[in-house]
N, C-alpha and C positions, 0 to 999 in steps of 0.2 A: 531865143535860141543861140545856144554856140556849140562848137564844136570844139573848141583848144582848152586844154588842158596844161598848164603849164605850170615847171616852179615860181613858187613866191617869188615877186623882187628882190628879198635879202638874199636870195639863196644863189643870187647871181653876180660872179665877182665882178669888183667895183670898175674895175678895168674893161669889162664887156658889156657893150650897150644890152641890154635884157628884151626879152620878147623873143621874136620871130629871127634878129640877128643872133642873137643865143644858140638857135638849134641847128646852126650849121657844123657840121664833123668836121674836128681839125684834121689836118691833112688831106681833106679828100680832093679828088681831082678834077682839073677846071672842066667847067660845062658853059655853055649858053645861057643866059638869062632865062624866066620862063617867058613866053611870048603874051600880049596881052590876047586875053580869050575874045572869039570873032562872033560875036553877039549880033543876033538879029533882033530886027522890032517885035515886041516893045522894050527888049532888054538894052539895057548899055552900061558901059563902065568906064568910068574916070578915074586917069591914076593919081593917086596920093602922094603929095609933095610937102614939104616941111615949111612951104611959104606961109605966111598967117595969110588968114581968109577962112572961107566957113568951111570947107574939107576937112582942115585939119581939126577945126574945131567940134566938127561934127563928130570926128571919129573920138576925140578926148569925150566928150559927152556922153558917144555909144559908151565906151568902155568904165565910164562911173555909174552905168547902170546897174544894180544890185545883180540881177540874173546874167549879166556879161560879166562882170569883175570877179562872181564868185570861182568862175572857168579859168579864165585868164589873167587874173592876177596882176591886169595893167591900166590900173585905176591912175591915172598919171597926169600933170599939167601936162598943158598945151607944148612947154618947151620941151618935156621931156619927150613926149611923143615925135614932136620935130629930131632930136638927136636920133630915136627909133627909124624914125622913115629914113633918114640919110643913112645909117646904117643900113640898112636893107639895102639901098637903091644905089649904095658903093659896093656891094658883094651879087655875084649871080645867082645867090641864093633864093633869092625870095622878091617878090616886086607885091605892093598893096593897092588895092582898088577898091573905090566905092562902088556898088552896082546899083542902078537906078530902075526901076519898071514904071512905065509911061511917062519920063524924066524925074518919077519922084523916088530921092534914097533909099531904099531898103534893109542894105546890108554893108559890112567892112568883109572882105574877101582878101585872102592873104594866095599867091599861087605860090609855090616853092618846086625846089629840086629836088625831089627825095633819093637823089645818085649822090647830094651832097648834104645830105640833111642826116638828124641821127638816127632815123629811120632804117638807114642804108646798113648800121652797124648791126642790126636783127635781122634781117630778111635779105634776099636777093633783090634787088631794083633793078632796073634798064637804065642808061644814061638818058632816054627821051621821056620817060617815065615824069609825069607832072602830078602834084599834089595840091589840096586845097585846106583852108583854114578858114571858118566861118563864122560870123557873129551878124545876129537881127539883134539892133540895139534897139530900138522901138519896142517897149513892151507890149502896147498894143496890136503890134503884128505877130506875137508869139503864139504858137500853138493853132495857125492860122493856115499853115503849108506852105511859109512864105519862105523856109529856109530851104525843105526839099524842092522848092520851086529855081530858088535862086542856085543850089546844089547842079540841077538838072542843065539849067541855061549854061552855067559856066562849064561844067564837066564837059559839056556837046561843044561848047566856044573854044574851048581847049582844044580837043580834038580835030576840031577845023583850022584851027589855027595851027599847028603842029601835025602834019601828015604821016612824022614817024612815033609820033607819041602813041604806042597802044593802048594806054590806059590813065584813068586820072584817077588817085588815091586820095583817099580820107585817113585820118587816123584816131578817132573820137577815143575815149574812157572808156573801157570795157563795161566801166559802172553806169555811164552816160546815156541812158535809155533813150532819152528825147533824140539827142543826137544821131544815135544809130538808128534811129527809127527814123529820120530825116533822110539818111543815106539811104538807107534801104529803098521808102519809098521812090527816091528821085533814080532809082534802077541800081546802086550800085551795090557790090556783094560782098560780103567778107569773103576776104583771102587769107587771113592769119592773124593770129594774137600776139604781139610779142611786148618782150618788158623793154621799157626805155629806162632812163635815168630818173624821171619823173610821175609815169603813170604806167600802166599795161594799156596798150592801146588795142582797139580793134580797128586792125586795118581792112578797109572797105577799097571795092575798084568799079569805077564806070570804065568798060570795055567796048571796044568797037566792036559793032556787030557782026563783023566778018571773022572776030574773035571769038565768038559767046558759040559753046558747043551747041 
């Protein structure tokens, strides 16, 4: 399961690191980087860095899986992924994580700030909103509810990590039924449909319980 639909790599200018880093809106106002999700057992999150090792290798392997590559368009080498991770960590827009369940890695998650994302050019966002992109890389886990479980755990963890955050957003393609279904199963509700440069997005929100009528 994957919720990310991006422009193909060759559609991104060579001077701009592709991927999540390319989604940052030019001229957007400064904000704090997104926090680490405050996860509780059996969930945990490990930050992704560009250092050689199992973490970056796992990301590259997951992104090469056909069911992920056709949505993320980021079937890159480890060196290219290292450059992408460095670009993310150099700016406040996005932070990458490996989420594990009972110590077993199950998903790649990017936590981002919608206030400085392309999304905010199409809808009203709050500076404290947080957003998530998700990829379940192991095809053997797809269709088993893993994506929705991760989305709920990470969403709750982000609301716990930032008391000023009122909602966590996702922006799957309107035609990506599996991703939309995973968000809905995780408790996210549709709040808008917006046109982005590379897709029409269904904006899904997990809101604090006291904010839900």
